C-alpha positions in Angstrom: -27.7 -12.6 -12.4 -29.7 -12.4 -9.3 -30.4 -8.9 -8.0 -28.9 -7.9 -4.7 -31.2 -6.6 -1.9 -30.5 -4.4 1.1 -31.1 -7.5 3.3 -28.4 -9.3 1.3 -25.8 -6.6 2.0 -26.8 -6.4 5.7 -26.5 -10.1 6.2 -23.2 -10.4 4.2 -21.7 -7.7 6.4 -21.9 -10.0 9.4 -20.3 -13.0 7.6 -16.6 -13.6 7.5 -15.4 -15.9 4.7 -13.9 -19.0 6.6 -14.1 -21.6 3.9 -12.8 -21.8 0.3 -15.3 -20.7 -2.3 -14.4 -21.3 -5.9 -15.6 -18.8 -8.4 -15.2 -19.7 -12.0 -16.3 -18.2 -15.4 -17.0 -21.6 -17.0 -20.6 -20.7 -17.3 -19.7 -17.6 -19.4 -18.3 -19.6 -22.3 -21.7 -19.4 -24.1 -21.7 -15.6 -23.6 -18.4 -14.6 -25.2 -19.2 -10.9 -25.3 -20.3 -10.7 -21.7 -17.4 -9.7 -19.4 -16.9 -10.9 -15.9 -17.6 -7.8 -13.7 -15.6 -7.2 -10.5 -17.1 -4.6 -8.2 -14.8 -3.5 -5.4 -15.7 -1.2 -2.4 -12.6 0.7 -1.5 -13.7 1.9 1.9 -10.3 2.2 3.5 -9.4 5.9 3.0 -5.9 5.7 4.4 -3.2 6.0 1.7 -1.8 2.5 2.3 -5.1 0.8 2.6 -6.5 2.5 -0.5 -3.5 1.5 -2.6 -3.4 -2.1 -1.3 -7.1 -2.5 -2.3 -6.6 -0.9 -5.7 -3.8 -3.4 -6.5 -5.8 -6.3 -5.0 -8.9 -5.5 -7.1 -6.9 -5.0 -10.3 -5.2 -8.3 -9.7 -8.5 -10.1 -9.4 -9.5 -8.6 -12.8 -6.3 -10.1 -14.3 -7.5 -13.5 -13.2 -10.0 -13.4 -16.1 -9.4 -12.9 -19.8 -12.5 -10.8 -20.3 -13.3 -8.7 -17.3 -14.3 -5.2 -16.2 -13.4 -3.6 -12.9 -15.7 -1.1 -11.1 -14.4 0.8 -8.1 -16.5 2.5 -5.4 -15.0 5.1 -3.1 -15.8 8.4 -1.3 -14.1 11.5 -2.6 -13.1 12.7 0.9 -9.3 12.6 0.5 -7.3 14.6 -2.0 -5.1 11.6 -3.2 -7.9 9.1 -3.9 -8.5 10.3 -7.5 -4.8 10.4 -8.2 -4.3 6.8 -7.0 -7.2 5.7 -9.2 -5.7 7.5 -12.2 -2.6 5.4 -11.6 -4.6 2.2 -11.9 -4.8 1.3 -15.6 -7.1 -1.6 -15.0 -10.2 0.4 -13.9 -13.1 0.5 -16.3 -15.6 2.5 -14.2 -15.5 4.6 -11.1 -18.4 5.1 -8.7 -17.5 8.3 -6.8 -19.7 8.9 -3.7 -20.2 11.9 -1.5 -21.5 12.2 2.1 -25.1 12.6 0.9 -24.8 9.9 -1.8 -24.5 6.3 -0.5 -25.3 2.8 -1.6 -26.5 -0.1 0.3 -23.2 -1.8 -0.5 -21.6 0.6 2.0 -22.8 -1.6 4.7 -19.3 -3.1 4.3 -17.6 0.1 5.2 -15.7 -0.7 8.4 -14.9 3.0 8.9 -18.5 4.2 8.9 -20.2 4.8 12.2 -23.7 5.2 10.6 -26.0 3.0 8.8 -26.0 4.0 5.1 -29.3 5.0 3.5 -30.4 2.0 1.4 -30.6 3.6 -2.0 -30.8 1.4 -5.1 -31.6 3.8 -7.9 -28.0 4.4 -8.9 -27.1 0.8 -8.3 -29.9 -0.3 -10.7 -29.2 2.4 -13.4 -25.5 1.7 -13.6 -25.8 -2.1 -13.8 -24.6 -2.8 -10.3 -26.7 -5.9 -10.1 -24.8 -7.3 -13.0 -21.6 -7.6 -10.9 -20.3 -11.2 -10.7 -18.0 -10.6 -7.8 -18.3 -8.1 -4.9 -15.0 -7.4 -3.2 -15.2 -6.1 0.4 -12.4 -4.8 2.6 -12.3 -8.1 4.5 -11.7 -10.1 1.3 -8.9 -7.8 0.0 -6.4 -8.9 2.6 -2.9 -7.6 2.0 -1.3 -10.7 3.3 -2.7 -12.6 0.4 -1.2 -10.4 -2.4 1.6 -12.8 -3.2 -1.0 -15.5 -4.1 -1.8 -13.8 -7.4 -0.2 -15.2 -10.5 -0.7 -11.8 -12.1 -0.3 -9.0 -9.5 -1.2 -5.7 -11.0 1.1 -2.7 -11.1 0.1 0.9 -10.7 1.8 3.4 -13.0 2.2 7.1 -13.6 -0.2 8.3 -16.4 2.0 8.7 -19.5 0.8 12.2 -20.2 2.1 13.4 -16.8 5.6 11.9 -17.0 7.5 14.6 -18.8 6.2 17.5 -16.7 6.8 15.6 -13.4 10.3 14.8 -14.4 11.0 18.4 -15.3 9.6 19.5 -12.0 12.0 17.3 -10.0 15.0 18.6 -12.1 13.8 22.2 -11.4 13.8 21.4 -7.7 17.4 20.4 -7.9 17.5 16.7 -8.6 20.3 15.6 -11.0 18.7 13.5 -13.7 22.0 11.6 -14.4 22.5 10.2 -10.9 20.6 7.7 -8.8 18.5 8.8 -5.8 16.4 7.3 -3.1 13.1 8.5 -1.8 12.8 8.8 2.0 9.7 8.9 4.2 8.9 8.6 7.9 6.0 9.5 10.0 5.7 12.7 11.9 2.7 14.1 13.8 0.6 16.7 12.1 -0.6 14.8 9.0 -4.2 15.8 8.2 -6.7 13.2 9.1 -4.4 11.2 11.3 -4.0 11.2 15.0 -0.5 11.1 16.6 0.8 7.6 16.9 4.1 7.5 18.9 4.6 3.8 18.0 4.9 4.7 14.3 6.6 8.1 14.5 10.3 8.7 14.1 12.7 11.1 15.6 13.5 13.4 12.6 17.2 13.5 13.8 17.5 9.9 12.8 16.1 10.6 9.3 18.6 13.5 8.9 21.5 11.1 9.9 20.4 8.6 7.2 20.0 11.3 4.6 23.6 12.6 5.3 24.9 9.0 5.1 23.3 8.3 1.7 24.6 11.6 0.3 28.0 12.0 1.9 29.1 8.3 2.3 27.2 6.5 -0.5 27.2 9.1 -3.2 23.5 9.2 -3.8 20.7 11.8 -3.7 17.7 11.9 -1.4 14.2 13.1 -2.1 12.0 13.4 1.0 8.3 12.8 0.5 5.6 13.5 3.1 3.3 16.3 4.2 3.6 20.1 4.8 4.8 21.0 8.2 7.4 18.2 8.6 10.6 19.1 10.4 13.0 21.2 8.3 16.2 19.4 7.2 19.6 21.1 6.8 20.4 22.5 3.3 22.4 19.6 1.9 23.7 19.2 -1.6 21.8 16.3 -3.2 18.8 16.7 -0.9 15.4 17.6 -2.4 12.4 18.1 -0.1 9.0 17.9 -1.8 7.1 17.2 1.4 6.3 21.0 1.6 5.0 21.2 -2.0 1.2 21.6 -1.7 -1.1 19.1 -3.4 1.7 17.2 -5.0 0.7 13.5 -4.6 1.4 12.7 -8.2 4.9 14.3 -8.0 5.7 12.3 -4.9 4.4 9.1 -6.6 6.6 9.9 -9.7 9.6 10.4 -7.4 9.0 7.0 -5.7 8.5 5.3 -9.1 11.8 6.6 -10.4 13.9 6.1 -7.3 16.4 3.4 -6.6 14.4 2.4 -3.6 12.1 3.8 -0.9 13.6 4.1 2.5 10.5 4.0 4.7 12.0 4.7 8.1 8.8 4.1 10.0 5.7 2.1 9.4 3.5 4.3 7.1 1.3 4.3 3.9 3.9 5.2 1.2 5.4 1.7 1.5 2.2 0.5 -0.3 2.8 3.1 -3.1 6.4 2.1 -3.7 5.6 -1.7 -3.9 2.6 -1.0 -6.1 4.8 0.7 -8.7 7.5 -1.9 -8.5 10.1 0.1 -6.5 12.1 -1.9 -3.9 11.1 -0.9 -0.4 12.9 -1.0 2.9 10.4 -0.7 5.7 12.1 0.1 9.1 10.4 0.1 12.5 7.9 -2.4 11.2 5.0 -2.9 13.6 3.0 -5.7 12.0 3.6 -8.3 9.4 1.7 -8.7 6.2 2.5 -5.3 4.6 5.3 -6.5 2.3 4.0 -8.1 -0.9 6.9 -7.2 -3.3 9.6 -9.9 -3.6 12.3 -7.2 -3.8 11.3 -5.5 -0.5 12.1 -6.1 3.1 11.2 -5.1 6.6 13.4 -4.3 9.7 10.8 -4.7 12.5 10.8 -3.1 15.9 12.3 -5.3 18.6 10.1 -6.8 21.3 11.2 -7.1 24.9 9.6 -9.7 27.1 8.5 -9.1 30.7 12.0 -9.6 31.9 13.4 -7.0 29.6 15.1 -9.5 27.3 15.0 -9.1 23.5 12.9 -11.8 21.7 14.6 -13.0 18.5 12.6 -11.7 15.5 11.8 -15.1 14.0 10.6 -16.3 17.4 8.4 -13.3 17.9 7.0 -13.8 14.4 6.4 -17.5 15.0 4.4 -16.6 18.2 2.3 -14.1 16.4 3.7 -11.0 18.1 3.7 -9.1 14.8 0.1 -9.8 14.0 -2.4 -6.9 14.0 -4.0 -6.7 17.4 -1.2 -8.3 19.3 0.1 -4.9 20.4 -2.9 -4.4 22.8 -4.1 -7.9 23.3 -0.9 -9.7 24.1 2.1 -7.4 24.5 0.6 -5.0 27.0 -1.1 -7.7 29.0 2.1 -9.7 29.3 4.3 -6.7 30.1 6.0 -6.9 26.8 7.0 -3.7 25.0 8.4 -2.6 21.7 11.6 -0.7 21.1 12.3 1.3 17.9 15.2 0.7 15.6 18.4 2.5 16.7 20.2 4.9 14.4 23.0 2.3 14.0 20.4 -0.3 12.9 18.8 2.2 10.4 22.3 2.9 8.8 23.2 -0.8 8.6 19.8 -1.7 7.0 20.3 1.2 4.5 23.7 -0.1 3.6 22.4 -3.6 3.1 19.5 -2.5 1.0 21.5 -0.2 -1.2 23.9 -3.0 -1.9 20.9 -5.2 -3.0 19.7 -2.5 -5.4 23.2 -1.5 -6.7 22.3 -2.3 -10.3 20.1 0.8 -10.4 22.7 3.6 -11.1 20.3 6.2 -12.6 16.7 7.1 -12.4 14.6 3.9 -12.3 12.9 2.9 -15.5 9.3 1.9 -15.4 9.0 -1.9 -15.0 6.2 -4.2 -15.9 5.5 -7.8 -15.1 5.2 -10.9 -17.3 1.6 -11.7 -17.5 0.6 -15.4 -17.2 -2.4 -16.7 -19.1 -5.4 -16.1 -16.9 -7.2 -19.2 -15.5 -10.7 -17.6 -15.4 -11.2 -18.6 -11.9 -10.3 -17.5 -8.4 -10.5 -19.2 -5.0 -11.4 -17.1 -1.9 -10.0 -16.6 0.6 -6.6 -16.5 -1.0 -3.8 -18.2 0.9 -1.1 -16.2 2.6 2.1 -17.1 0.8 5.7 -16.5 2.0 5.8 -14.2 5.1 7.5 -10.8 4.9 11.2 -10.8 4.5 12.3 -9.6 8.0 15.9 -8.4 8.4 17.7 -9.5 11.6 21.0 -7.5 11.7 24.0 -8.9 13.4 25.4 -5.7 15.1 
């Protein structure tokens, strides 16, 4: 394979992929022992972005019958290693620190400095042998449904027993179904306040009471330390305050009947990645739902006259596309309104009816793997838009 130079990386960073490029392993048939090497730069440190890109990169590997997956990321968030441990398709991890960077990091959209063009590690660890380099721009979440084999993340088997016992010790009944619940509050480390994506905790408490008292379920809240305290309710378990417990939260999501994501936030990527049906309320943008058993209740959009725009009409006109918030809505005098408590309760009822076959802790699920084609076309098409709920209240 041709070796990559720093100039190659600098030039490629400025290029967006606008036309289809077919990548095939036909030329590998004479080298049966030589795997197809996929090298992915996971530069999005946000929980949702990092999970989406893990699933995307693993799904690319599954396009080939003999492939290896190398991941590059910076160890600057506590959950990054845990997410990587949940990805069973990873063959090699390139962990970087602030003072160790590669030229490939020219593709890091979150970096405000030019990386030092070091090539020693790249050469020593067979970086130039990579057949396909995946950058953040290529790993578009809206294309996830295009994969014939979409990878699933899973809890490491050796951790399952202890994590299950921990939930039981915290008060969760192992014989009854439960939902996981998350919403966004200010105070999460590394994130600035975002009023558009934050939820009134009182609404989350109302939904929690409804699931427990009216629907007969249990609720496990996930999140971060410092979130608003909930009333002491029978059937409610709060693990948001447990320090350094990402894997415990991931296990709870994986075993829950569904995730009630009451405002647009990263855990919705986690639940879909492990195969748990996900209801995303207060959705701000489209393209975040890649699981066929999940749905989104988006925020409503009012036009300049204060009239509600029907959801399908708003979607058709691109008002749920990233960037529309500032570039279109504000300029035209449009504004968003968050879901009402009544809407949250109605969507919860609808989604729990859809998942009614799960009457105990969810069992780990897998997917039926289709024979790989040993080829991939980029960019991948965006298939089937998110399933948006439009309630008739």
